[in-house]
C-alpha positions as CSV (number, residue, x, y, z in Angstrom):
1,M,0.0,0.0,0.0
2,Q,1.3,3.4,-0.9
3,N,1.8,5.6,2.1
4,E,0.1,9.0,1.7
5,Y,1.0,10.3,5.2
6,K,3.9,9.9,7.5
7,L,1.6,9.3,10.5
8,S,-1.9,7.9,11.0
9,I,-3.4,8.5,14.4
10,I,-6.3,6.1,15.3
11,T,-8.6,6.3,18.3
12,I,-11.7,4.5,19.2
13,N,-14.8,6.3,20.4
14,Y,-17.6,4.6,22.4
15,N,-19.9,6.9,24.2
16,G,-16.9,9.1,25.0
17,L,-17.5,12.3,23.0
18,K,-16.0,14.7,25.5
19,D,-12.8,12.6,26.0
20,T,-12.4,12.1,22.2
21,C,-12.8,15.8,21.5
22,E,-10.2,16.7,24.2
23,L,-7.8,14.2,22.6
24,I,-8.3,15.6,19.1
25,G,-7.7,19.1,20.5
26,S,-4.3,18.1,21.7
27,F,-3.1,17.2,18.1
28,P,-1.1,19.8,16.1
29,F,-2.6,18.9,12.6
30,N,-0.3,19.1,9.6
31,N,-0.1,17.7,6.1
32,D,2.1,14.8,7.2
33,M,-0.6,13.2,9.4
34,E,-4.2,12.0,9.3
35,V,-6.5,11.4,12.3
36,I,-9.0,8.6,12.2
37,V,-11.8,8.2,14.7
38,V,-13.6,4.9,14.8
39,D,-17.0,5.2,16.5
40,N,-17.8,1.8,17.9
41,A,-21.6,2.1,17.7
42,S,-22.1,4.7,20.3
43,T,-25.7,5.0,21.5
44,Q,-25.9,8.6,20.2
45,D,-24.6,9.8,16.8
46,E,-21.3,10.9,18.2
47,A,-19.6,10.2,14.9
48,G,-21.7,12.8,13.2
49,I,-20.9,15.4,15.9
50,I,-17.1,14.7,15.6
51,A,-17.3,14.9,11.8
52,E,-19.1,18.2,11.9
53,N,-16.8,19.8,14.5
54,Y,-13.6,18.4,13.0
55,P,-13.9,18.2,9.2
56,H,-10.2,17.4,8.9
57,V,-10.7,14.2,10.9
58,K,-11.8,11.0,9.1
59,V,-14.7,9.5,11.1
60,I,-15.7,5.8,10.6
61,R,-19.0,4.7,12.3
62,S,-19.2,1.0,12.9
63,P,-22.8,-0.3,13.0
64,R,-21.8,-2.6,15.9
65,N,-19.3,-2.5,18.7
66,L,-16.3,-4.3,17.4
67,G,-14.3,-4.1,20.7
68,F,-10.9,-2.6,21.2
69,A,-9.1,-4.8,18.6
70,G,-11.9,-4.8,16.0
71,G,-12.2,-1.0,16.2
72,N,-8.5,-0.4,15.9
73,N,-8.3,-2.9,13.0
74,L,-11.1,-1.1,11.2
75,G,-9.0,2.1,11.5
76,I,-5.8,0.4,10.5
77,K,-7.4,-0.9,7.3
78,E,-8.3,2.7,6.4
79,A,-5.0,4.2,7.5
80,K,-2.5,5.5,4.9
81,G,0.4,6.4,7.1
82,K,3.9,4.9,7.2
83,Y,3.6,4.9,10.9
84,V,0.4,4.2,12.9
85,L,-0.3,5.6,16.4
86,L,-3.0,3.7,18.2
87,I,-4.2,5.8,21.2
88,N,-7.0,5.6,23.7
89,N,-9.6,8.3,23.5
90,D,-9.3,8.9,27.2
91,T,-5.8,10.2,26.8
92,Y,-4.3,13.6,25.8
93,F,-1.0,15.3,25.1
94,K,0.4,18.3,26.8
95,E,3.2,18.3,24.2
96,F,2.8,16.3,21.0
97,N,6.3,15.0,20.8
98,I,6.0,12.0,18.6
99,E,9.0,12.7,16.3
100,P,11.6,11.1,18.7
101,L,9.5,7.9,18.8
102,I,9.4,7.8,15.0
103,K,13.2,8.3,14.8
104,R,13.7,5.4,17.2
105,L,11.4,3.2,15.0
106,E,13.5,4.3,12.0
107,S,16.8,3.5,13.8
108,S,16.4,-0.3,13.5
109,D,14.6,-2.7,11.2
110,K,14.1,-4.9,14.3
111,I,11.9,-2.3,16.2
112,G,8.2,-2.8,15.4
113,I,6.5,-0.9,18.2
114,I,7.4,2.1,20.5
115,C,5.3,3.1,23.5
116,P,5.6,6.5,25.2
117,K,5.7,7.2,28.9
118,L,2.2,7.1,30.3
119,R,1.2,9.2,33.3
120,F,-2.2,9.4,35.0
121,A,-4.2,12.5,34.3
122,W,-5.1,13.1,38.0
123,D,-3.4,14.6,41.0
124,S,0.3,15.0,40.5
125,N,0.3,12.8,37.3
126,P,2.0,9.7,38.8
127,I,3.5,7.2,36.3
128,Q,1.2,4.6,34.9
129,F,3.7,2.9,32.5
130,A,7.4,3.0,31.8
131,G,7.7,-0.5,30.3
132,Y,6.5,-3.9,31.5
133,S,8.1,-6.8,33.3
134,P,7.6,-10.3,31.7
135,L,4.4,-12.2,32.3
136,S,4.7,-15.0,34.8
137,K,4.4,-18.4,33.1
138,I,2.0,-19.6,35.8
139,T,0.0,-16.6,37.2
140,V,-0.2,-14.7,33.8
141,R,0.6,-11.5,35.7
142,N,3.2,-8.9,35.4
143,Q,4.0,-5.4,36.5
144,A,4.0,-2.0,34.8
145,I,7.3,-0.5,35.6
146,G,7.0,2.7,37.7
147,F,3.3,2.3,38.3
148,G,2.0,4.8,40.8
149,E,5.4,6.5,41.4
150,E,6.0,10.2,41.2
151,D,7.9,11.1,38.1
152,H,11.3,12.4,39.0
153,G,12.9,11.3,35.8
154,Q,13.9,7.9,37.1
155,Y,12.5,6.2,34.0
156,N,13.8,8.7,31.4
157,K,16.0,6.2,29.6
158,A,14.6,4.2,26.6
159,H,14.7,0.5,26.9
160,Q,13.2,-2.7,25.4
161,T,10.0,-4.0,26.9
162,P,8.2,-7.4,26.4
163,Y,4.8,-5.9,25.7
164,A,3.2,-2.7,24.3
165,H,0.7,-0.8,26.4
166,G,-2.7,-0.6,24.6
167,A,-3.3,3.0,25.7
168,A,-0.7,4.4,23.3
169,M,1.6,2.6,20.9
170,L,3.3,3.7,17.7
171,L,3.9,1.0,15.1
172,K,5.5,0.6,11.7
173,R,2.9,-0.1,9.0
174,E,5.1,-2.6,7.3
175,A,5.4,-4.5,10.6
176,I,1.6,-4.7,10.9
177,D,1.4,-5.9,7.4
178,K,3.9,-8.7,8.2
179,V,2.6,-9.7,11.6
180,G,-1.1,-9.3,11.0
181,L,-3.9,-7.3,12.7
182,M,-4.7,-7.3,16.4
183,P,-6.5,-10.5,17.5
184,E,-10.2,-9.7,17.7
185,C,-11.2,-12.8,19.8
186,Y,-10.5,-10.9,23.1
187,F,-12.9,-7.9,22.4
188,L,-11.5,-6.1,25.5
189,Y,-8.3,-6.5,27.5
190,Y,-5.2,-8.6,26.8
191,E,-5.3,-8.2,23.0
192,E,-2.3,-5.9,23.0
193,I,-0.4,-8.5,25.1
194,D,-1.2,-11.2,22.6
195,W,-0.4,-8.8,19.7
196,S,3.0,-8.0,21.3
197,M,3.7,-11.8,21.5
198,M,2.9,-12.0,17.8
199,F,5.4,-9.2,17.0
200,T,8.0,-10.8,19.1
201,R,7.6,-14.2,17.4
202,A,7.9,-12.4,14.0
203,G,11.3,-11.1,15.1
204,Y,10.4,-7.6,16.1
205,E,11.4,-5.7,19.3
206,I,9.1,-3.5,21.4
207,W,10.5,-0.4,23.1
208,Y,9.5,2.1,25.7
209,D,10.7,5.7,25.0
210,P,10.1,8.5,27.5
211,A,10.8,11.2,25.0
212,C,7.1,11.5,24.6
213,T,4.5,11.5,27.5
214,V,0.8,10.7,27.2
215,Y,-1.7,11.5,30.0
216,H,-4.3,8.8,30.7
217,K,-7.6,9.2,32.5
218,E,-7.9,5.4,32.8
219,S,-11.0,3.3,32.6
220,Q,-13.6,5.9,31.8
221,T,-15.5,3.4,29.7
222,T,-15.8,0.2,31.8
223,G,-15.1,1.1,35.4
224,Q,-12.6,-0.6,37.6
225,N,-14.9,-3.1,39.3
226,S,-17.7,-3.6,36.8
227,P,-19.2,-7.0,35.6
228,L,-18.0,-6.2,32.1
229,R,-14.4,-5.8,33.2
230,T,-14.5,-8.8,35.5
231,Y,-15.9,-11.0,32.8
232,Y,-13.3,-10.1,30.2
233,I,-10.4,-10.2,32.6
234,T,-11.4,-13.7,33.7
235,R,-12.1,-15.0,30.2
236,N,-9.1,-13.3,28.5
237,R,-6.4,-14.4,30.9
238,L,-7.5,-18.0,30.1
239,L,-7.7,-17.2,26.4
240,L,-4.2,-15.7,26.4
241,V,-2.9,-19.0,28.0
242,K,-4.8,-21.1,25.5
243,R,-3.3,-19.2,22.5
244,N,0.2,-18.7,23.7
245,Y,1.3,-21.0,26.5
246,K,2.6,-24.5,25.8
247,G,3.5,-27.7,27.7
248,I,3.4,-27.9,31.5
249,S,3.1,-24.1,31.9
250,K,-0.2,-24.1,30.1
251,Y,-1.8,-26.6,32.4
252,L,-0.3,-25.1,35.6
253,S,-1.7,-21.7,34.5
254,Y,-5.2,-23.3,34.0
255,I,-4.9,-24.9,37.5
256,Y,-3.9,-21.6,39.1
257,L,-6.5,-19.4,37.3
258,I,-9.4,-21.8,37.6
259,G,-8.5,-23.7,40.8
260,I,-7.2,-20.8,42.9
261,V,-7.9,-17.3,41.6
262,A,-11.5,-17.9,40.5
263,P,-12.6,-19.6,43.8
264,R,-10.8,-16.9,45.8
265,D,-12.6,-14.1,43.9
266,I,-15.9,-15.9,44.0
267,I,-15.7,-16.1,47.8
268,K,-14.6,-12.5,48.1
269,Y,-17.4,-11.1,45.9
270,T,-20.0,-13.4,47.6
271,L,-19.1,-12.0,51.0
272,Q,-19.4,-8.5,49.5
273,G,-22.8,-9.3,48.1
274,R,-21.5,-8.7,44.5
275,F,-23.3,-11.6,42.9
276,D,-23.1,-9.8,39.6
277,L,-19.3,-10.2,39.7
278,V,-19.6,-13.8,40.7
279,K,-21.7,-14.5,37.7
280,S,-19.2,-12.7,35.5
281,I,-16.4,-14.9,36.7
282,C,-18.3,-18.1,36.1
283,K,-19.4,-16.8,32.7
284,G,-15.8,-15.9,31.7
285,I,-14.5,-19.4,32.6
286,V,-17.3,-21.1,30.7
287,N,-17.1,-18.9,27.6
288,C,-13.3,-19.2,27.3
289,Q,-13.7,-23.0,27.0
290,L,-16.3,-22.4,24.2
291,Q,-14.2,-19.8,22.5
292,I,-13.3,-20.8,18.9
293,I,-9.8,-19.7,18.0
294,N,-9.3,-19.0,14.3
């Protein structure tokens, strides 16, 4: 595909008009970039409002909610940039300093994805992400480096990281074409971890580069303790294991997640009277086993 722009910026809107408009307002538009907003079937015609207020933005309205991966993939298919920035609509820039990240991508054929520093948008803007630690082969858990820390420049050195953060990641278009689109079987949560594994298996490196900072409002859409989040976290951890783990690690992870984590959480939520969350856990386990992997 012929690249018509240097940079394509893609964000997903789902009942988040205010946040999306704030993000768009933090972009310094120029002829080298395009902005694509994918509206994931918002209940109101937010796509029409965005298109009217920002005629220089390409708005795609999906007739149904395609999830995080599906919405981004829809935007990627329409993008015409050499580099693609996937960014959550509940983020914004104080300084749009993407060029150093592009230069790092260009510095090596091995680098496929670059993530900026992420800081929370509240209080003193503590760090959310300065890279990731590897996933445990049993618990399927890892740590975001610097999470919750005040930013004193302690993570101002670029380094390789095993996974990209879904809130903001800059990718080479040619790498996407080689690796494939983001896996849509997750719908919400863990798809960027799986996609990172796909990039790594294809021989690409993923980097964190603090030359650019993105501010993240975090979980404006689903909430931190909602049935929706509980369902997808439960299901998708198992799905990630099913797609990517092998041998004894795969079965030990199943035992840990289904035999230890799920009963623990079910007991906790039962005592709290959160039977909606108990139902979400059980549904997540059952549906993962029924999930058909293409």
